[in-house]
C-alpha positions in Angstrom: 149.7 107.6 206.7 149.1 109.3 203.3 145.5 108.0 203.4 145.0 109.3 206.9 146.3 112.8 205.9 144.1 112.7 202.8 141.1 111.7 204.9 141.6 114.6 207.4 142.1 117.2 204.6 139.0 116.0 202.7 136.9 115.9 205.8 137.8 119.4 206.8 137.5 121.1 203.4 134.2 119.5 202.4 132.4 119.4 205.7 133.7 122.9 206.5 133.1 124.4 203.1 129.7 122.9 202.6 128.3 123.5 206.0 129.8 126.5 207.9 129.6 128.8 204.8 125.8 128.6 205.4 125.3 132.3 205.0 124.2 131.7 201.5 123.8 127.9 201.4 120.5 126.1 202.0 120.4 122.8 203.8 119.2 121.2 200.6 122.5 122.0 198.9 124.6 121.4 202.0 123.5 117.9 203.0 124.2 116.1 199.7 127.7 117.6 199.5 128.5 116.6 203.1 127.0 113.2 202.6 129.1 112.7 199.5 132.2 113.8 201.3 131.7 111.3 204.1 130.9 108.5 201.7 134.1 109.1 199.9 136.0 108.9 203.1 134.3 105.7 204.1 135.3 104.1 200.9 138.7 105.6 200.7 138.3 106.6 197.0 137.1 109.5 195.0 134.2 108.1 193.1 131.0 109.9 192.3 129.3 106.7 191.1 129.7 105.1 194.6 127.8 108.0 196.2 124.5 106.3 195.3 125.4 103.0 197.0 125.6 103.8 200.6 125.3 101.2 203.3 123.0 101.8 206.2 125.9 102.1 208.6 128.2 104.1 206.4 129.6 107.4 207.7 127.6 109.2 205.1 124.3 107.7 206.2 125.1 108.2 209.9 126.0 111.9 209.3 122.7 112.3 207.5 120.8 110.7 210.3 122.6 112.9 212.9 121.6 116.1 211.0 118.0 114.9 210.5 117.6 114.0 214.2 118.8 117.5 215.1 116.4 119.3 212.8 113.6 117.1 214.0 114.2 118.5 217.5 115.9 115.3 218.9 119.3 116.6 220.0 120.0 113.5 222.2 119.5 111.2 219.2 121.6 113.5 217.1 124.5 113.4 219.6 124.3 109.6 219.6 124.5 109.5 215.8 127.4 111.9 215.7 129.2 109.8 218.4 128.7 106.7 216.2 130.1 108.6 213.2 133.2 109.4 215.2 133.6 105.7 216.0 133.4 105.0 212.2 135.5 108.0 211.1 137.6 109.4 214.0 139.5 111.9 211.9 136.3 113.8 211.2 135.7 114.8 214.8 137.4 118.1 214.7 135.3 119.3 211.8 132.0 118.3 213.4 130.8 121.7 214.7 127.3 120.4 214.0 127.9 117.9 216.9 128.7 120.8 219.1 125.3 122.4 218.4 123.6 119.1 219.1 125.5 118.8 222.4 124.4 122.3 223.4 120.7 121.5 222.9 121.1 118.1 224.6 122.4 120.0 227.7 125.9 118.5 227.4 127.6 121.8 227.8 131.0 120.6 228.9 131.3 118.1 226.1 130.1 120.9 223.7 132.9 123.1 225.0 135.4 120.4 224.2 134.0 120.0 220.7 134.3 123.7 219.9 137.8 123.9 221.3 138.7 120.9 219.0 137.0 122.6 216.1 139.3 125.6 216.5 142.3 123.4 215.7 141.0 122.9 212.1 139.2 126.2 211.6 140.7 129.0 213.7 139.0 131.6 211.5 135.4 130.5 212.2 133.8 133.4 214.0 130.8 131.5 215.1 132.9 128.9 216.9 133.8 131.3 219.8 130.2 132.2 220.2 129.0 128.6 220.7 132.0 127.9 223.0 130.9 130.9 225.1 127.4 129.6 225.2 128.5 126.2 226.4 130.8 127.6 229.1 128.2 130.1 230.2 125.6 127.4 230.7 128.1 125.0 232.3 129.6 127.6 234.7 128.7 131.3 234.4 128.7 134.1 231.8 131.6 135.8 233.5 133.7 132.6 233.2 132.6 132.3 229.6 133.8 135.8 228.9 137.2 135.2 230.5 137.7 132.1 228.5 136.5 133.3 225.1 138.3 131.6 222.2 140.3 133.8 219.9 139.4 133.9 216.2 141.2 134.9 213.0 139.9 137.1 210.3 136.2 136.6 209.5 134.4 139.8 208.6 130.8 138.4 208.3 128.2 140.8 209.4 127.1 140.9 212.2 129.3 138.3 213.8 132.0 140.8 214.7 129.5 142.8 216.7 128.1 139.7 218.2 131.5 138.6 219.5 132.1 142.0 220.9 128.8 141.7 222.8 129.7 138.3 224.1 133.1 139.7 225.3 131.2 142.4 227.2 132.5 145.2 224.9 129.5 145.7 222.6 125.7 146.1 222.7 122.6 144.7 221.2 122.0 148.0 219.4 125.3 147.7 217.6 124.5 144.2 216.5 121.1 145.1 215.1 122.2 148.4 213.4 125.1 146.6 211.6 122.8 143.8 210.6 120.3 146.2 209.1 122.6 147.2 206.3 122.9 146.1 202.6 120.3 144.8 200.2 116.9 143.5 201.4 118.2 139.9 201.1 121.4 140.7 203.0 119.5 142.4 205.7 117.1 139.5 206.2 120.0 137.0 206.4 122.0 139.2 208.7 119.1 139.9 211.0 118.4 136.2 211.2 121.9 135.7 212.5 121.6 138.8 214.7 118.4 137.7 216.4 119.6 134.1 216.7 122.8 135.0 218.6 121.1 137.7 220.6 118.5 135.2 221.7 121.2 132.6 222.6 123.1 135.3 224.5 120.0 136.4 226.5 119.2 132.8 227.4 122.8 132.1 228.5 122.5 135.2 230.8 119.2 134.2 232.3 116.9 136.6 230.4 114.4 134.1 229.0 111.9 136.8 227.9 114.4 138.5 225.7 115.7 135.1 224.5 112.2 134.1 223.3 111.7 137.5 221.6 114.9 137.3 219.6 114.7 133.6 218.8 111.2 133.9 217.4 112.4 136.8 215.3 115.1 134.6 213.8 112.7 131.7 213.4 109.9 133.8 212.0 110.0 137.1 210.1 113.8 136.8 209.4 114.0 133.0 209.0 116.4 131.7 206.4 116.6 128.2 204.9 120.2 127.5 205.7 121.8 125.5 208.6 121.9 128.3 211.1 118.6 129.7 210.0 117.1 126.3 210.8 118.9 126.2 214.2 116.6 129.1 215.3 113.6 127.0 214.5 115.1 124.0 216.4 115.7 126.3 219.4 112.1 127.5 219.3 110.7 124.0 219.1 112.8 122.4 221.8 111.9 125.3 224.1 108.2 124.9 223.3 107.8 128.3 221.6 106.9 126.7 218.2 104.9 123.5 217.4 107.1 120.5 216.7 105.7 120.3 213.2 106.2 124.0 212.4 
């Protein structure tokens, strides 16, 4: 029981801390930490030396493959890899918001909804989680139903996510999202505008406005692109929709 609790805590803190705090973290720093976490869980010990001796079917390698499949524009293969990871390490499932993203792009919206609801149990303050839950419900049923079933979220003041959630709830506007994103230093603005355009594009697509969706996604994937997990999601979106070359 003690090992099970330790596994759950370690999985949440390292996967969550390394990945979801991607506002300032590039994928190149996120992946090694997440891989290291999952390797430790698979071995049941805290050993840095063992991190270099992964087996091909270890949770660490499977997680790495799942992420790589996703960023290669292969969401179906990514989902399969994440599902295999859950078979190997069931206690990690609630922390795998990355699986929820893969499910969304694989068109498995109902299962994606379930993943984001499960993720809320381990990270109730993640402001991006209700947004992706909304997107899955909107695509599976309707935007109105998605608004009625928005997940609640704790305190997370990241700009412009507060304004994005207000928009998703039907209480805000695109103008508010963009005006709040265009504040701070040049680097802050670029990062915030990357998020703003990504989530505006996702919102437009979920509401059937494909022209507006393409406009915003290409902004997030182009002039405001950032080399962190969610920044790269914008490029995945553009590729799987055929708006950017697969090799871009």
